[in-house]
C-alpha positions as CSV (number, residue, x, y, z in Angstrom):
1,M,-0.7,8.0,-35.6
2,T,0.1,11.5,-34.4
3,N,2.1,11.9,-31.2
4,H,-0.9,12.9,-28.7
5,I,-3.0,10.0,-29.9
6,T,-1.4,6.7,-28.9
7,F,-4.0,4.6,-30.6
8,A,-7.7,4.4,-31.6
9,Y,-10.0,1.6,-32.4
10,S,-13.5,1.3,-33.8
11,F,-15.6,-1.8,-32.6
12,D,-18.0,-4.0,-34.5
13,G,-20.2,-4.7,-31.7
14,K,-19.1,-8.4,-31.4
15,G,-15.8,-8.1,-29.5
16,K,-13.4,-7.3,-32.3
17,G,-11.8,-3.7,-33.0
18,S,-10.3,-2.2,-35.9
19,A,-7.1,0.1,-35.5
20,L,-8.0,3.5,-36.9
21,E,-5.6,5.6,-39.0
22,K,-5.1,9.4,-38.4
23,T,-7.4,10.5,-41.2
24,Q,-10.4,8.0,-39.9
25,I,-10.5,9.2,-36.2
26,S,-12.5,12.3,-36.4
27,K,-15.0,10.7,-38.7
28,H,-15.4,7.6,-36.4
29,I,-15.5,9.5,-33.1
30,K,-18.5,11.4,-34.3
31,S,-20.4,8.3,-35.8
32,K,-22.9,6.1,-34.2
33,N,-20.6,3.2,-34.0
34,L,-18.4,2.7,-30.9
35,A,-14.9,4.1,-31.2
36,W,-12.2,4.5,-28.7
37,V,-9.2,7.1,-28.7
38,H,-6.5,7.1,-26.1
39,L,-4.7,10.2,-25.6
40,D,-1.4,11.3,-23.9
41,A,-2.2,14.2,-21.5
42,N,1.4,15.2,-21.4
43,N,1.1,16.4,-25.1
44,P,-0.1,20.0,-25.3
45,E,-1.9,19.0,-28.6
46,T,-4.3,16.7,-26.8
47,K,-6.2,19.6,-25.3
48,L,-6.6,21.3,-28.8
49,W,-7.9,18.0,-30.1
50,L,-10.3,17.6,-27.3
51,E,-11.7,21.2,-27.8
52,K,-12.0,20.5,-31.6
53,E,-13.1,17.0,-31.9
54,I,-15.7,16.9,-28.9
55,S,-16.3,20.6,-28.6
56,Y,-19.9,19.7,-27.3
57,L,-18.4,18.7,-23.9
58,D,-18.6,21.2,-21.1
59,P,-15.2,22.8,-20.6
60,Y,-15.3,21.5,-16.9
61,V,-15.0,17.9,-18.3
62,I,-12.0,18.7,-20.5
63,E,-10.4,20.5,-17.6
64,A,-10.9,17.4,-15.4
65,L,-9.5,15.1,-18.1
66,L,-6.4,17.0,-18.2
67,A,-6.0,17.9,-14.6
68,E,-2.4,17.3,-13.0
69,E,-3.8,15.7,-9.8
70,T,-6.9,13.4,-9.8
71,R,-9.1,11.6,-7.3
72,P,-11.2,8.6,-8.2
73,R,-14.6,9.7,-9.2
74,M,-17.7,9.4,-11.3
75,T,-19.9,12.2,-12.7
76,Q,-22.7,11.6,-15.0
77,I,-23.6,14.3,-17.4
78,D,-26.6,13.5,-19.5
79,D,-26.0,10.1,-21.0
80,G,-22.4,10.3,-20.7
81,A,-20.1,10.0,-17.7
82,L,-16.6,11.4,-16.5
83,I,-14.9,8.6,-14.9
84,I,-11.6,8.8,-13.3
85,L,-10.0,5.7,-11.9
86,R,-6.6,4.4,-10.6
87,G,-4.5,1.2,-11.1
88,V,-1.4,0.0,-9.6
89,N,1.9,1.3,-11.0
90,L,3.7,-1.7,-12.6
91,N,6.0,0.3,-14.8
92,D,9.8,0.0,-14.6
93,N,11.5,1.8,-11.7
94,S,8.2,2.7,-10.0
95,T,6.4,1.5,-6.8
96,P,3.0,-0.1,-7.2
97,E,1.4,2.1,-4.4
98,D,2.2,5.2,-6.6
99,M,-1.2,4.5,-8.4
100,V,-1.6,5.6,-12.0
101,S,-4.7,7.4,-12.9
102,I,-6.8,6.9,-16.2
103,R,-9.4,9.7,-17.1
104,I,-12.2,8.6,-19.4
105,W,-15.1,10.4,-20.9
106,I,-17.6,7.7,-22.1
107,D,-21.1,7.6,-23.7
108,K,-22.8,5.2,-26.0
109,H,-20.9,5.9,-29.0
110,R,-17.4,7.0,-27.9
111,I,-14.6,6.4,-25.4
112,I,-12.2,9.1,-24.8
113,S,-9.3,7.9,-22.5
114,I,-6.5,10.0,-21.2
115,Y,-3.3,9.1,-19.5
116,K,-0.2,10.7,-17.9
117,R,1.7,7.4,-17.2
118,N,1.2,4.0,-18.9
119,L,-1.4,1.8,-17.3
120,K,-1.1,-2.2,-17.7
121,A,-4.8,-2.6,-17.4
122,I,-5.2,-0.6,-20.7
123,E,-2.8,-3.0,-22.4
124,D,-4.7,-5.8,-21.2
125,I,-7.7,-4.4,-23.0
126,V,-5.8,-3.7,-26.2
127,E,-4.6,-7.4,-26.2
128,S,-8.2,-8.6,-25.7
129,I,-9.3,-6.5,-28.6
130,T,-6.4,-8.0,-30.9
131,K,-7.5,-11.4,-29.8
132,G,-11.2,-10.7,-30.7
133,S,-12.5,-10.9,-27.2
134,G,-12.8,-7.1,-26.5
135,P,-15.7,-5.1,-25.5
136,K,-18.9,-5.1,-27.5
137,N,-20.1,-1.9,-26.2
138,A,-19.5,1.1,-24.0
139,G,-20.9,-0.8,-20.9
140,D,-18.6,-3.8,-21.8
141,F,-15.5,-1.5,-22.0
142,I,-16.1,0.2,-18.6
143,S,-16.8,-3.0,-16.9
144,L,-13.8,-4.8,-18.5
145,L,-11.6,-1.9,-17.5
146,V,-12.7,-2.1,-13.8
147,E,-12.1,-5.8,-14.0
148,K,-8.6,-5.5,-15.4
149,L,-7.6,-2.8,-12.8
150,F,-8.5,-5.1,-10.2
151,A,-6.9,-8.3,-11.7
152,R,-3.7,-6.1,-11.4
153,I,-4.3,-4.9,-7.9
154,N,-5.0,-8.3,-6.2
155,P,-1.4,-9.9,-6.4
156,V,0.1,-6.7,-5.3
157,L,-2.1,-6.8,-2.1
158,S,-1.6,-10.4,-1.8
159,E,2.1,-9.8,-1.7
160,L,1.7,-7.1,0.9
161,D,-0.3,-9.4,3.0
162,D,2.3,-12.1,2.8
163,N,5.0,-9.5,3.7
164,T,2.9,-8.8,6.8
165,D,2.9,-12.6,7.6
166,H,6.5,-13.0,7.3
167,L,7.1,-9.8,9.5
168,E,4.9,-11.3,12.3
169,E,7.2,-14.7,12.1
170,S,10.2,-12.5,12.2
171,I,9.2,-10.7,15.3
172,I,8.4,-14.1,17.0
173,E,11.6,-15.6,15.9
174,N,14.1,-12.7,16.4
175,A,12.9,-9.3,17.3
176,N,15.2,-6.4,16.7
177,T,14.9,-2.7,16.0
178,K,15.9,-3.2,12.2
179,L,12.3,-4.4,11.6
180,R,11.0,-1.1,12.5
181,E,11.6,0.1,9.1
182,D,9.9,-2.9,7.4
183,I,6.9,-2.1,9.5
184,V,6.9,1.5,8.7
185,S,6.9,0.4,5.0
186,I,4.0,-1.8,5.1
187,R,1.9,0.6,7.1
188,K,2.8,3.3,4.4
189,K,1.9,1.3,1.5
190,A,-1.5,0.1,3.0
191,I,-2.4,3.9,3.9
192,I,-1.4,4.9,0.3
193,F,-3.4,2.2,-1.4
194,R,-6.5,2.9,0.8
195,R,-6.3,6.6,0.1
196,Y,-7.1,6.0,-3.5
197,M,-9.0,2.8,-3.4
198,S,-11.8,4.0,-1.0
199,P,-13.0,6.8,-3.3
200,Q,-12.6,4.5,-6.2
201,R,-15.1,2.1,-4.4
202,D,-17.4,5.2,-4.2
203,A,-17.0,5.8,-7.9
204,I,-17.9,2.3,-8.8
205,A,-20.8,2.4,-6.6
206,Q,-22.2,5.4,-8.4
207,L,-21.6,4.0,-11.9
208,R,-23.5,0.9,-10.9
209,M,-26.3,2.9,-9.6
210,S,-26.5,5.2,-12.3
211,N,-29.3,5.4,-15.0
212,L,-27.0,5.5,-18.0
213,K,-28.9,3.6,-20.6
214,W,-25.8,2.1,-22.3
215,L,-25.0,0.1,-19.0
216,N,-27.2,-3.0,-19.1
217,E,-27.8,-5.4,-16.2
218,L,-25.0,-7.6,-17.2
219,N,-22.6,-4.7,-17.0
220,K,-24.1,-3.8,-13.7
221,R,-23.7,-7.2,-12.3
222,H,-19.9,-7.2,-13.2
223,L,-19.7,-3.9,-11.7
224,Q,-21.4,-5.2,-8.5
225,E,-18.8,-7.9,-8.4
226,S,-16.0,-5.4,-8.9
227,Y,-17.4,-3.3,-6.1
228,N,-17.5,-6.3,-3.8
229,N,-13.9,-7.0,-4.7
230,I,-12.8,-3.6,-3.9
231,T,-14.5,-3.6,-0.7
232,R,-12.8,-6.7,0.3
233,Y,-9.4,-5.1,-0.8
234,I,-10.2,-2.1,1.5
235,E,-11.0,-4.3,4.5
236,D,-7.7,-6.2,3.8
237,L,-5.8,-3.0,3.7
238,D,-7.4,-2.0,7.0
239,A,-6.3,-5.4,8.6
240,I,-3.0,-5.0,7.3
241,R,-2.6,-1.6,8.8
242,E,-3.9,-2.8,12.1
243,R,-1.8,-6.0,11.9
244,A,1.2,-3.7,11.4
245,Q,0.4,-1.4,14.4
246,I,0.0,-4.6,16.5
247,I,3.4,-6.1,15.3
248,K,4.9,-2.5,16.1
249,D,3.6,-2.6,19.6
250,E,4.8,-6.2,20.1
251,L,8.2,-5.4,18.8
252,A,8.4,-2.4,21.2
253,S,7.1,-4.5,24.1
254,I,9.7,-7.3,23.3
255,I,12.5,-4.7,23.2
256,A,11.4,-3.1,26.3
257,E,11.0,-6.4,28.1
258,K,14.6,-7.3,27.1
259,L,16.0,-4.1,28.3
260,N,14.1,-4.4,31.5
261,K,15.5,-8.0,32.1
262,N,19.0,-6.6,31.3
263,M,18.6,-3.7,33.7
264,Y,17.2,-6.2,36.5
265,T,20.2,-8.4,36.0
266,L,22.5,-5.5,36.2
267,S,20.7,-4.3,39.4
268,V,21.0,-7.7,41.0
269,I,24.7,-7.8,40.4
270,A,25.2,-4.2,41.6
271,A,23.2,-5.1,44.7
272,I,25.4,-8.2,45.4
273,F,28.6,-6.1,45.1
274,L,27.4,-3.1,46.9
275,P,28.4,-4.7,50.5
276,L,31.6,-6.3,48.9
277,G,32.7,-2.9,47.8
278,F,31.8,-1.4,51.1
279,L,33.9,-3.9,53.0
280,T,36.9,-3.8,50.4
281,G,36.9,-0.1,50.6
282,L,36.6,0.0,54.3
283,L,39.5,-2.3,54.7
284,G,41.4,-0.6,52.0
285,I,42.0,2.7,53.9
286,N,45.7,3.6,54.8
287,V,45.3,3.9,58.5
288,A,46.7,1.9,61.6
289,G,44.4,-0.6,63.2
290,I,43.3,-2.6,60.1
291,P,42.0,-6.2,61.4
292,G,44.6,-8.9,60.3
293,A,47.2,-6.6,59.1
294,D,50.0,-8.9,60.8
295,N,48.2,-12.0,60.1
296,S,49.3,-14.1,57.0
297,D,46.0,-15.8,56.8
298,A,43.9,-12.8,56.9
299,F,43.5,-12.3,53.1
300,M,42.1,-15.8,52.5
301,N,39.9,-15.5,55.5
302,F,38.6,-12.1,54.1
303,I,38.0,-14.0,50.8
304,G,35.9,-16.7,52.7
305,I,33.9,-14.0,54.4
306,L,33.1,-12.2,51.1
307,A,32.1,-15.6,49.5
308,F,29.5,-16.4,52.7
309,I,28.2,-12.9,52.2
310,V,27.4,-13.4,48.4
311,L,25.9,-16.7,49.3
312,L,23.8,-15.1,52.0
313,Q,22.6,-12.4,49.6
314,I,21.6,-15.0,47.0
315,A,19.6,-17.0,49.5
316,I,17.8,-13.8,50.8
317,F,17.1,-12.8,47.2
318,K,15.6,-16.1,46.2
319,K,13.6,-16.2,49.5
320,F,11.9,-12.7,48.7
321,K,11.8,-14.0,44.8
322,W,14.0,-11.1,43.6
323,F,15.5,-13.3,40.8
């Protein structure tokens, strides 16, 4: 297999696929039997291959398949479709929310898929083909791909939801400013996921409602189920984002309440010691006529007066419910 072609299969219409050699690809991709070619967009030979082997395609389609940045969408052209979807990034040293795009041209007889980064859902389909339970036709392929994409997304979103639950418990048990980073991280992930999944839902809706002849009723029912799933995922992401905002507000409220409580305690202490400080300062001036200067019991009497003043203040504060 050449460097720009990762693999290629021809299908027998019963769920089995045969790997194609380099010399067989051009023939099968132009035949009436369904064939699938998976290409590496990072290789410059991919564009040359597309222009040569599927020259009947509008240059717009080839440009869209090789674009640097993509957004999930579906565009029907005659009885074929340009479909761009996204799946969670499960590659090593990657974050799931950095979703991986898969660009596809598909019609009744051929599937051209192009990637820039590996996508686990494609590997799942290859595994199904090797087991003899792969797609029987083009409609089966696209509905199976969408199903595999969402099967990979579901556990990632479930983990995000669990992390939100754990964060809520942490706020209740021990609120501290260190949790702010976790809140921001969850909100950021939810926002990024939704950014790609919302247009992906629209693409699936367009595909489901299209008049492509190779999409049968069973395929459309599967796409409807996938549409329902992604709608639920988007609703869950909206809920996670709102919960994270509520958690953030609750954390800010708890921290502010603690701060206010501490400030109130300090204010009460300052109020108690204010008259004591006044008296001690007044009696500490170095001038003649200080009361009790010649009395050996004057210091203890003064301590008693201060203690009485403190008790009197506490009684007054409690009466007015200041603490």
